[in-house]
Structures are given as structure tokens and as C-alpha cells.
VMD Tcl script that draws the C-alpha trace (Angstrom):
set ca {
  {6.00 -1.06 15.34}
  {4.79 -4.02 13.38}
  {6.97 -4.73 10.33}
  {3.87 -5.06 8.15}
  {2.92 -1.46 8.84}
  {6.31 -0.23 7.62}
  {6.02 -2.33 4.46}
  {2.52 -1.08 3.78}
  {3.64 2.52 4.25}
  {6.57 2.07 1.86}
  {4.41 0.64 -0.91}
  {1.58 3.12 -0.37}
  {3.91 6.14 -0.51}
  {5.38 4.70 -3.73}
  {1.90 4.30 -5.26}
  {0.89 7.76 -4.06}
  {3.97 9.28 -5.67}
  {3.27 7.50 -8.95}
  {-0.33 8.76 -8.97}
  {0.79 12.33 -8.24}
  {3.27 12.25 -11.13}
  {0.59 10.76 -13.39}
  {-1.88 13.49 -12.42}
  {0.68 16.24 -12.93}
  {1.62 14.92 -16.38}
  {-2.01 14.95 -17.51}
  {-2.87 11.23 -17.51}
  {-6.15 11.89 -15.65}
  {-7.03 14.90 -17.77}
  {-7.14 18.55 -16.74}
  {-10.49 18.76 -14.95}
  {-12.01 17.42 -11.77}
  {-10.35 14.01 -11.99}
  {-6.88 15.52 -11.79}
  {-7.66 17.56 -8.69}
  {-9.59 14.70 -7.13}
  {-6.59 12.38 -7.49}
  {-4.26 15.03 -6.11}
  {-6.55 15.61 -3.10}
  {-6.80 11.89 -2.35}
  {-3.04 11.46 -2.72}
  {-2.45 14.35 -0.33}
  {-4.73 12.82 2.27}
  {-3.10 9.43 1.83}
  {0.41 10.86 2.18}
  {-0.58 12.64 5.39}
  {-2.14 9.41 6.63}
  {0.98 7.41 5.84}
  {3.15 9.68 7.95}
  {0.54 9.54 10.71}
  {0.50 5.73 10.56}
  {4.28 5.63 10.86}
  {3.84 7.52 14.14}
  {1.15 4.92 15.07}
  {-1.72 7.39 15.36}
  {-5.34 6.34 14.94}
  {-6.12 9.06 12.41}
  {-3.19 7.91 10.28}
  {-4.45 4.35 10.47}
  {-7.94 5.46 9.42}
  {-6.66 7.43 6.42}
  {-4.38 4.62 5.19}
  {-7.08 1.99 5.69}
  {-9.56 4.07 3.68}
  {-6.90 4.79 1.05}
  {-6.05 1.13 0.62}
  {-9.72 0.29 0.23}
  {-10.11 3.06 -2.38}
  {-7.01 1.88 -4.27}
  {-8.35 -1.69 -4.31}
  {-11.81 -0.55 -5.44}
  {-10.25 1.53 -8.22}
  {-8.15 -1.39 -9.40}
  {-11.16 -3.70 -9.44}
  {-13.10 -1.08 -11.38}
  {-10.31 -0.81 -13.98}
  {-10.16 -4.59 -14.17}
  {-13.89 -4.77 -14.86}
  {-13.48 -2.23 -17.69}
  {-10.22 -3.38 -19.29}
  {-9.87 -7.04 -18.19}
  {-6.15 -6.48 -17.65}
  {-4.91 -8.98 -15.08}
  {-2.42 -6.55 -13.53}
  {-5.26 -4.48 -12.07}
  {-6.83 -7.57 -10.53}
  {-3.56 -8.75 -8.99}
  {-2.70 -5.30 -7.64}
  {-6.24 -4.93 -6.29}
  {-5.96 -8.23 -4.42}
  {-2.56 -7.23 -3.07}
  {-3.85 -3.92 -1.74}
  {-6.99 -5.59 -0.40}
  {-4.64 -7.79 1.61}
  {-3.14 -4.58 3.07}
  {-6.63 -3.47 4.06}
  {-7.30 -6.78 5.77}
  {-3.96 -6.58 7.61}
  {-4.70 -3.09 8.84}
  {-8.18 -4.14 9.98}
  {-6.87 -6.83 12.36}
  {-7.41 -6.22 16.08}
  {-3.70 -6.82 16.79}
  {-2.79 -3.94 14.51}
  {-5.38 -1.58 15.97}
  {-4.31 -2.32 19.55}
  {-0.83 -0.85 18.97}
  {-2.11 2.56 17.91}
  {-2.19 5.64 20.16}
}
mol new
graphics top color blue
foreach p $ca { graphics top sphere $p radius 0.5 }
foreach p [lrange $ca 0 end-1] q [lrange $ca 1 end] { graphics top cylinder $p $q radius 0.2 }
display resetview
């Protein structure tokens, strides 16, 4: 396994856990947004465990999840102009670019 994949999985499971706790405490409201975040976090958590086993479906879910996290952070940056969203979005976009490399995809089953 590539060490970058393990690092990406650790950070993504941490961010997924934070978003689940935020959704359960009512940060995203009580309607569709809450259940949408919980559904996406569930898919991402399943994908993370699949990526740790080096499966292609796990790779696809984590790659899509990292792109969605980056897009969400850039959206929040455009609305609030808080630099932390921009920095985190760039960091997660770097994960997406790492996962998109041919060397990473070749190691998957």
C-alpha cells in the first residue's frame, strides 16, 4: 500500500466523523441537509474502508468524496471569505490529485 493512501484515509475518516457529529448536533439543520450530509458521510466511510483494502470501488468513492469536500470548501470560501476554507479546500484537492495519478490506480484490485 502506498503511504499516501493511508494518510488520506486517516484524514478523511476524521473529517467524516466531524461532519457526522455536526449533523447529529443540528449544525446543518433538521431537514434535507442533515440527511444529505449523513448519506454522503456514510458513503465516504464505506469508501475509505474499501480504499484501505485497495479496491477500485473504494478508490472511486474516496476520490468523489474528496472532490465534493473540496468543492464544498471552495463554496464556503466564496460565501464567507474565511481563509481556512480555502486552505482546507486546496489541501483536499491535493488528495484528489494524488488519488487520480496512474501510479495510484495501478495498485488497485
